[in-house]
C-alpha positions, 0 to 999 in steps of 0.5 A: 499500500502506498507509492509503491502500490501499482496494483492499489492504483490499478484497483482504483482505476479499475472501479472508475473504469466500471462505474463510469461505464455503468453510469453510461449505461444508466444516465436516467438513474445518475444523481446530481453532485450537491453544490460544495462536494469536488475536490480538495485539489480543484478547489485549491485551484480556484482558491489559488488562482483567485488569489493570483489574481488579487495579489495587488491587495498584498501591497494594500494589506501588508504580507499575508499571514504565514498558514501552516504549511503541509510538508512535501511528503505529502503533496506527492501525487501516486497517480498524474496527468490525466487520470488523475483529472478523472478521479479528481472528478469521479471520486466525489460522485461515489462518497455520499448518499446519491450514488445509485443502489444499482451502481453500488450492487454492479460494483459489489457494495454495500446496498440497502439489501445487503446483509451482515454476511454480505459484509462480511463477504465484501471485506473478506474479498478486500483481504481480511480475516476475521477475528472472534466476535463480540457481543456488545449486549444481548440486541448488538453483536460485532464482528471484528476483521483485521487486515494486517499487511494494511493495518486495518481494523474492520468492525461489522455492526448488526442490531437485532431486528425490530420488523422481523418476526423470527428475531433475526439481526440486520446490519447497522454499519461497517467501519474501518479504523486505521492510521497511516502515512499521507502521501497524496493529500488531494486524493485522499482527502478527495476520495473518503471521509471520517480520516482526519489529519494528525500533526506529526511532531516532525511535521517537515517529514510525514503526516499522519491521518487516522480514523475510519471509513464508513459503509452503511446499508443503502449507501449513506456513505458512499461506496466503502470499496472505493473508498478504501482503494483510495486508502491504499493508494494514496497512503502507506500502514504506519505500524505499529499505530502512532495515532489511535483511530477509535476516537468513540466507541464500537456499535450502536449510539448507545446501548440499550438496557441503561437505567431510565434516568441515565445522563448522557455521561452514563451512556458514554462511559457505558458505550466507552467502557463496552468498546474498551473491553471488545479491545482488550480482548483482541487476539494477542498477535492484533495487539503486537501488531497495532500497539497499545494507541487504539482508543483516545478514551 
């Protein structure tokens, strides 16, 4: 994974070609991308052009203040030329609720009909291996999966169905946690959401990104496969994790069964403790790989 990873770029390009072909064949199903969802690189180009056009303002208002400059190590481009322009235009199309269900199905991604088994199959195809399952609550269960080479930990959350008379479980979300070294900042930020910058102590050498990718049944968070492909192409693993990517907790927004007079602080404490138990129970080889920086709380 990273700047020398030709397979990662090839995979990303193949997804784009497949997506574009589907959109050409089904133009009536393609929704417009909401305003504001454009690549960060193209937005900055517009800003730079505007700044250059009004450069005379420096003479009026004085020197611009010094802003934090991105280290050169994150300004590389793992892909350039026309392919990069195509990616920067296409990635926002795959980043949210506006991605058609049929297109997600064509990519083998999560759709509104996806089950926990579908999510497991997707992650298996992406190279993840299952870990022992965890039960947060009788109504909520987790399947954890690890991609050792990429240093990624995935969570599949299923909750007891409220409409299934047989009492089955339904998929709620998939989250993929990681901490990585940024190589291509603009490509990463255009194609992923939930991955935030973490400034390294030596800002001129490297910058890390930590957080999670999210997949939702119905595609409300966009294409998980595309986000994973971008992550692999624009970064490389940072192992053990130098910064914790899990900043809240796993599973549902709040665990059921708390007393009626529970406060928000009680809910946070209970959910955080449950996640901490799940992480503490991970197999030894996972702790040795990812290190102690799993969770902020």
